[in-house]
C-alpha positions as CSV (number, residue, x, y, z in Angstrom):
1,M,96.7,103.6,71.9
2,R,97.0,105.2,75.3
3,F,96.6,104.4,79.0
4,K,96.0,106.2,82.2
5,N,96.5,104.9,85.7
6,L,93.8,106.1,88.1
7,G,95.6,105.1,91.2
8,S,98.0,102.4,92.3
9,G,98.8,101.1,95.8
10,S,97.3,99.3,98.7
11,T,94.4,101.9,98.8
12,G,93.2,100.9,95.3
13,N,94.3,100.0,91.8
14,A,92.7,100.9,88.5
15,T,94.1,101.5,85.0
16,L,92.3,102.7,81.9
17,V,93.4,101.4,78.5
18,E,92.1,103.0,75.3
19,A,92.3,102.0,71.7
20,G,90.7,103.3,68.5
21,G,90.0,106.7,66.9
22,K,86.8,108.8,67.1
23,N,84.9,106.1,69.0
24,P,87.6,104.5,71.2
25,F,87.2,101.2,73.1
26,R,88.0,101.6,76.8
27,L,89.1,98.8,79.1
28,L,89.3,99.2,82.9
29,V,92.0,96.9,84.3
30,D,91.1,96.4,88.0
31,C,88.5,98.4,89.8
32,G,89.9,98.6,93.3
33,L,88.2,101.9,94.2
34,G,84.8,102.8,95.7
35,I,82.3,103.9,93.1
36,R,82.4,107.6,94.2
37,Q,86.2,107.7,94.0
38,L,86.2,106.0,90.7
39,Q,83.7,108.6,89.3
40,V,85.9,111.4,90.6
41,R,89.0,110.0,89.0
42,L,87.2,109.3,85.7
43,A,85.9,112.9,85.7
44,V,89.5,114.1,85.9
45,A,90.1,112.2,82.7
46,G,87.0,113.7,81.1
47,L,85.1,110.4,81.4
48,Q,82.3,108.8,83.3
49,T,81.4,105.2,84.2
50,S,79.2,104.9,81.0
51,D,82.4,105.4,78.9
52,I,83.9,102.0,80.2
53,H,83.2,99.2,77.8
54,A,84.8,96.2,79.7
55,I,86.6,95.4,82.9
56,F,89.4,93.0,83.5
57,I,90.1,91.9,87.1
58,T,93.6,90.5,87.8
59,H,92.8,88.9,91.2
60,E,90.4,88.9,94.1
61,H,92.2,91.2,96.6
62,G,90.1,94.2,97.7
63,D,92.5,96.8,96.3
64,H,91.8,95.3,92.8
65,I,88.2,94.1,92.9
66,G,86.7,97.2,94.7
67,C,83.3,98.1,93.1
68,A,83.6,95.9,90.0
69,R,80.5,93.9,90.6
70,S,78.2,96.8,91.4
71,L,79.6,98.8,88.5
72,A,79.2,96.0,86.1
73,L,75.6,95.3,87.1
74,K,74.6,98.9,87.1
75,M,76.2,99.9,83.8
76,K,75.9,96.5,82.1
77,I,79.6,96.2,81.6
78,P,81.2,92.8,80.8
79,V,83.8,91.6,83.3
80,W,86.7,89.2,82.7
81,M,88.5,87.3,85.5
82,S,89.9,83.8,86.1
83,Q,87.8,81.0,87.4
84,G,90.0,80.9,90.5
85,T,89.4,84.6,91.1
86,H,85.7,84.2,90.9
87,A,85.8,81.2,93.2
88,A,87.9,83.1,95.7
89,L,85.2,85.8,95.7
90,R,82.7,83.1,96.6
91,E,81.2,83.1,93.1
92,P,79.2,86.3,93.2
93,D,76.4,86.7,90.6
94,F,77.5,88.9,87.7
95,A,74.3,88.0,85.8
96,D,75.3,87.5,82.1
97,F,78.3,89.9,82.3
98,L,80.9,87.5,83.7
99,H,83.5,86.0,81.3
100,I,86.3,83.6,82.3
101,A,89.9,84.5,81.4
102,K,92.6,81.9,81.1
103,D,96.4,81.9,80.9
104,G,97.5,82.3,77.3
105,Q,94.0,82.6,75.9
106,L,93.5,85.7,73.7
107,I,90.6,87.9,74.4
108,N,89.4,90.2,71.5
109,L,87.5,93.3,72.7
110,G,86.7,96.0,70.3
111,G,90.0,97.3,69.1
112,L,92.0,95.6,71.8
113,Q,93.5,92.1,72.1
114,L,94.2,91.0,75.7
115,L,96.6,88.2,76.5
116,P,96.4,87.2,80.2
117,F,99.2,85.3,81.8
118,T,99.7,83.6,85.2
119,V,101.9,85.1,87.9
120,P,103.1,83.9,91.3
121,H,101.1,85.8,93.9
122,D,99.2,84.9,97.0
123,A,95.8,84.8,95.3
124,R,93.7,81.9,93.9
125,E,94.5,82.2,90.2
126,P,96.0,85.6,89.5
127,L,96.4,86.9,86.0
128,Q,98.3,89.9,84.7
129,L,98.1,90.8,81.0
130,T,99.2,92.6,77.9
131,C,97.0,94.8,75.8
132,S,97.5,95.4,72.1
133,D,95.8,97.3,69.3
134,G,97.7,95.3,66.7
135,A,100.4,97.9,66.4
136,S,101.5,98.7,70.0
137,R,101.5,96.7,73.2
138,L,101.1,97.6,76.8
139,G,102.2,95.3,79.7
140,I,100.5,95.4,83.1
141,L,102.3,93.7,85.9
142,T,101.3,95.0,89.4
143,D,101.2,92.0,91.8
144,L,103.7,89.1,91.9
145,G,106.3,87.8,94.3
146,H,109.0,86.9,91.7
147,V,109.6,87.1,88.0
148,T,109.3,83.8,86.1
149,A,110.4,82.9,82.6
150,H,106.7,82.9,81.7
151,V,106.3,86.5,82.8
152,T,109.4,87.7,81.0
153,Q,108.2,85.9,77.8
154,H,104.9,87.7,77.8
155,L,106.4,91.1,78.5
156,A,109.1,91.0,75.9
157,G,108.7,93.6,73.2
158,C,106.2,95.7,75.0
159,D,106.0,99.4,74.0
160,A,104.8,100.5,77.4
161,L,104.9,98.9,80.8
162,L,103.1,99.4,84.1
163,L,105.5,97.6,86.5
164,E,105.2,96.9,90.2
165,C,108.0,98.4,92.3
166,N,106.4,97.6,95.7
167,H,109.2,98.0,98.2
168,D,112.8,98.9,98.9
169,S,114.2,95.7,100.6
170,S,116.1,97.6,103.3
171,M,113.2,99.8,104.2
172,L,111.0,96.7,104.5
173,E,113.5,94.8,106.6
174,N,113.9,97.7,109.0
175,S,110.2,98.6,109.1
176,A,107.8,98.2,112.1
177,Y,105.9,95.5,110.2
178,P,105.6,92.2,112.0
179,Y,107.9,89.4,110.9
180,F,105.1,87.4,109.2
181,L,104.1,90.3,107.1
182,K,107.6,91.1,106.0
183,Q,108.0,87.5,105.0
184,R,104.8,87.6,103.0
185,I,105.6,90.8,101.1
186,S,109.2,89.7,100.3
187,G,108.3,86.1,99.7
188,Q,108.0,84.2,96.4
189,H,104.2,84.9,96.2
190,G,104.3,88.5,97.6
191,H,105.4,91.7,95.9
192,L,108.3,92.8,93.7
193,S,111.1,94.8,95.3
194,N,112.7,97.7,93.4
195,L,115.7,95.6,92.6
196,A,113.6,92.7,91.2
197,A,111.6,95.1,89.1
198,A,114.8,96.7,87.8
199,N,116.2,93.4,86.8
200,L,113.0,92.6,84.9
201,A,113.1,96.0,83.2
202,R,116.7,95.4,82.1
203,D,115.9,91.9,80.8
204,I,113.0,93.2,78.5
205,A,114.4,96.6,77.6
206,H,114.5,97.4,73.9
207,P,114.6,100.6,71.8
208,G,110.9,100.6,71.3
209,L,110.0,100.8,75.0
210,K,108.5,104.3,75.2
211,H,107.0,104.4,78.7
212,L,107.8,102.6,82.0
213,V,105.6,103.4,84.9
214,A,106.6,102.3,88.4
215,A,103.4,101.2,90.2
216,H,102.0,99.7,93.4
217,L,104.6,101.5,95.6
218,S,104.3,100.8,99.3
219,E,103.7,104.1,101.2
220,Q,105.6,102.7,104.2
221,N,108.4,100.8,102.6
222,N,109.3,102.7,99.5
223,R,109.9,106.1,98.0
224,P,109.3,107.2,94.4
225,E,112.8,108.4,94.0
226,L,114.2,105.0,95.1
227,A,112.0,103.2,92.6
228,Q,113.0,105.6,89.9
229,R,116.7,105.3,90.6
230,S,116.6,101.5,90.5
231,I,114.8,101.4,87.2
232,A,116.9,104.2,85.7
233,Q,120.2,102.4,86.6
234,A,118.9,99.2,84.9
235,L,117.8,101.0,81.8
236,N,120.8,103.4,81.7
237,C,118.5,106.5,81.7
238,E,117.7,109.4,83.9
239,P,115.5,108.8,87.0
240,Q,113.1,111.5,85.8
241,D,112.5,109.4,82.7
242,I,110.7,106.8,84.9
243,L,107.1,107.8,85.8
244,V,105.5,106.8,89.1
245,A,101.8,106.1,89.5
246,S,100.6,107.7,92.7
247,P,98.0,106.2,95.0
248,N,95.6,109.2,94.7
249,E,96.3,110.6,91.2
250,G,97.8,107.8,89.2
251,T,99.3,109.2,86.0
252,G,98.3,111.4,83.1
253,W,97.4,109.9,79.7
254,L,100.3,108.2,78.1
255,E,100.2,107.6,74.3
256,F,102.3,105.1,72.4
């Protein structure tokens, strides 16, 4: 099993998850890029849009939904999202390719098992998820305002984790952002700070955790080295052991 982030941040989010041998099953988690940019980033991975077998959308915000509908209809790719997400998008027609995902309801796709779970975020019915091939498990957690026991429970025991480290609290507080936006970002339904992400990482850390990728970093209110330092302190490791998903390049392939 392996995964590759194609880009993470306010300009667009998308992550490839792959399981299987000679004929792997490929899931795209979020599709928050334009179709041309998605094609470019897939090409870097040696892939094209026809190599995607399914799409999972975590919530309706533009940096996560992107070209999902046009891609699904053009390439006949099934799409999973919550009923609330579909409603928030004003119920666009996905023909027969739309499937409704629910909190705690297992989704079997090829060699992957997806387990969505609810998170506190300023969206209609946001879901994050874990992906497993039966032997290894990846956690994806990129948009939430605070960590709940429900979130911690679902991420316990993951072998790899893509984790939101959106902002440094001091940078956000001293930024030029208007007060209402600072309150939204730092609020209970906004985005995780470096410290909150580090606390979660510490709570779920175990010897089998092979990869932790800091994701969804704010370009204005965070720095990669700050996120790395916070997570490293929590995990008692070196900052360079923590990878950072960049907005334009994401990450390389990570196997586990």
